N, C-alpha and C positions, 0 to 999 in steps of 0.2 A: 598496450593495455588500457583499457577504459575506465574511466572512474565515475560511480553511479551514487543516486540519492536512491533508495529504497524507503518507499512511503507504506505507512499503514492507509486502510482507506478512509475508514469512518473516523471521526475527531482528528483527521489529520486534511484530507484531501475536500472530505464531505462533513455536513454535519452528523456528529454523534448524537442520538437523539435517546438520551436516558435508557441505554437497555434495549430500547427499539430495533428492531430489524428493519436496515436500510435496502428494499428491493422494488419499492415504487418508483416510476422514473421522476415522480413530483418531489422526491427527497434527493434528488441526485444534484442539486446545486453546489456548485463552488463553494468553499468557505472564503470570506472576505481575505483579499491580498494573495492567496496561493497562486494564483496564474502569474500575477507579477513577479512573486520570490521564484517559481519556477521558470519562468524567462530569464531571470538574472542568472540562476544557475546553468541554464543552458548556454549562456554565454561565457560560461568558465568552463564549458567541457563537460559537464554532466550529462549522464543519460538518467532516464527514470524508469523505476519500476516499481508497481505497486505489490504488497506482499500482506493480503489480508485473511484471516479467519472467516466463513463465512458458514456456518453448523447450521443456519436455518435451512439449507439444501436438505441435509442429512434428515433434520427434523419435521421434512416435510412442507415447511411453510412456504417454500418458494422455490423455483426451478433454475435450472442451470441456465435456461433460456431467460430467465428475470435477471439473473447475474449479469449473462452477458450482456444483455440492453442496457443495464446500469451504469457497466463499464464502457460499452460507446457511447452513451448520453456524458459521460465524465470527458472521455477523450474528444468529442465533438466541441464542449464547452471550452476546453485547453487549448483548440485549434486559434480560436480568437486571440490568443497570446502567442502563436508559434508555438506551442510547446506538444510534444508528442510524449506519450507513454510508451516505451518501448515496449513493455509485457504487463500484463496482471497475472498475477498467480494467487491462486484463490485455494484455501483448504477448506472442502465443502462439508467435513465431517465434524463431529460430536462423540468425545470420548464414550458415551452413554450409549450411542447407538451404533457408532461405527471407528474402530481404533485405525489410526493411520501414524504415520512418521512425518506427516507434513505439517501439522498443527502448530503454529506458534505456542509456545515459547519454543520449540523444536528448528533448529534451522536449515531445515531441508530444502525449503522453497528458496531460499537466499543463495544456497550452495548450488542451487539449479540454474539460478540466473547467472550466478559468478563465472560458472563452467560454461554455459551458452553464449554469453558476452562477452569473453573474455574481460573479466573485470579485475581491478586491482583492489582487492579487499581492503589494504590498508591505506586507500586515497578515497574510499567509499565512506558513506554513512547511513546507517536507519534511521528514520525519524519514524516515532510511533508516540500514542497517548498513552501505553500501558506497560508494566513492566516487563510483561510477555513478550511487548515486541523487543526491547533493549536484550533479552535474553536471548532470544533467536538471533539477535546481530551478534552477541558474545559467541553464541555456539559456531557461527559462521564466520569469525573473524574480521568482521566489519564493526567500526565504531556506533556504538547507539545514541541517539538524543532525543532524550524523554522531554515531550513538552506538556501543557495542559492541554486537554482536550477543548476542542473547536478554538484554538488560539491563533494570532495572526502570526505567520512566519515571517523574520526579515533576514535572518542570517544563519550558519550554521556553523 
């Protein structure tokens, strides 16, 4: 079984912009230090999976294509560190617009990744900048690590 680091996207991989939606490629720049942090964690045998709420899709603010382009841009930037994101799991729903089982703080997206990639939950961690990230980790049986939004990661 593999061990994984599950990552929230905005505020952990790329900058959280005070509640603004990150869907334009100009906002896809990596936070300082994240490439080196993930590079080191890859050496320790972790795979990386992004778990992100993206309600702007159901609100009609941007499209699934915009979302995919953003994720592709992040992946391209991480390649320069020799880092690969195994998968991006995004919930495009918002409760006032569409109900779902995948939106954090529910743990369905983490659970799907655990099953798909044969991940050992006990050896894995979810890094997030909101309590809902940690709640989702707890639901899925993964240790949660709450960090300050837009901070530099150095260890888990």
